N, C-alpha and C positions, 0 to 999 in steps of 0.2 A: 207317446216318446215322444217331444220334437223332431221337426227336420231340421236339416243343416241346411241355409244357406252356402252354394259352391261357390258363388260369383263373389258373395259377400266376402269370403275365409280368403281368393284369391287375388281380390281388391285391395282383403288385409294381408294381404303376402307379400307386397310390391308396395304398402304404404310403413314409414317410421312411425314408431309408436314416441308419444303425448309430439310432436316435434313440429314446426312450422314446417307449410307443402314446401312454402318458395324458397323454403332454406336446404340446402346442400350438407345435411350434418353424417355423422356416421355414424351406421346405426347395424351396431354387431350382431343382436339381434333377425335381425331380417336377414343379415349380409351370410352368414353361418347356415341359416336354416336353406338359403338357394343353396349353398354348398352343399348341405348333404341330401337335398331332393338331386340335384344332377347326380348326384353320386351316387345314387341309391337307382338311379333308372338308367343311368349307364350298365350298374353294375348287372342290373333289368334286363337289358339286353342285352351284353353280354353272354349270360346265359342263356336267352331264346337262342340267340342265333348261332349260339354250341350244340344245345339240342337240336338246333334244324340239319347245323351241318353232319351231327353226327349219325343221323336221321336217315340223311342221303347216301352216306360212304355206307353204312350196313344194309341199303337197297340195291347198292351195284347203280348208281345211278346218278352219279356226282359224278364222273368220269365218261367219256367216248373212248371208248379203245380204239385203234384207228384199223384199218386193213389191213390185215399179211399176207406180206408176198408170197402168192403159192406154189411160185418158182424154186424160193428162197434166195439165198444169201449171197452173191456173183461177188468173191476173191479177185480184187484184183492187184494181178502176179507183177504186173512191171508197178505201181508204188511199190508194192513189199520186198522185190529187189534195190529198190533205192533205198529204204531204209536200213532194208540188214546191208547191203554195203557199206552207209551211213554206220552204224553199226558198229561195221568191223574196221572202219579207215578212226575211229576215235579208240579202239579195244590199241590198234595196233601200236596209234602215238601215247597213248598214256603206260601201254608199255615199252616201250622206248628212252620216253622219263622216267618211267621207272629204274629202269635199269642203268642210263648214262646218269644221271643226274641233272639239276638245273644250277647251273651257274650263277650265283643274286650277285649281284654288284652292292658293296655294304656302302651304305649314303654317308654315313661317319667320316669315310675318308676323302 
C-alpha cells in the first residue's frame, strides 16, 4: 500500500488546477472543497463541545452553587407595606375611573 504525502495534498488544496500561479483565477473546485472542509470541521467541533457540555452537566461540576444563608430570608416589612399601599392606591384610582367614566374630547370638533 503506497503512502500518501499529506503535505502534497495540502498544497494541492490551496493551488488551482491547470492555472497559472501568478493569475488570480476562479477555481470552484478548490473553493468548494475549502467550504466543505470548514463546514465539517465546524460540525465536528460543535458535536465535541456539546458532548463535553453534557458530560459536565451530568457530573454536576458545570456550575457552582452559591452558599445558602443559614438564617433564612429576611422580609423587608417597610418595602412590602410601601408596595401594598401603591397597589391599593392604583386600585382605588381604577375603581374611580370605572364608576365615573372618562371624558374624552373629540378632536374632530
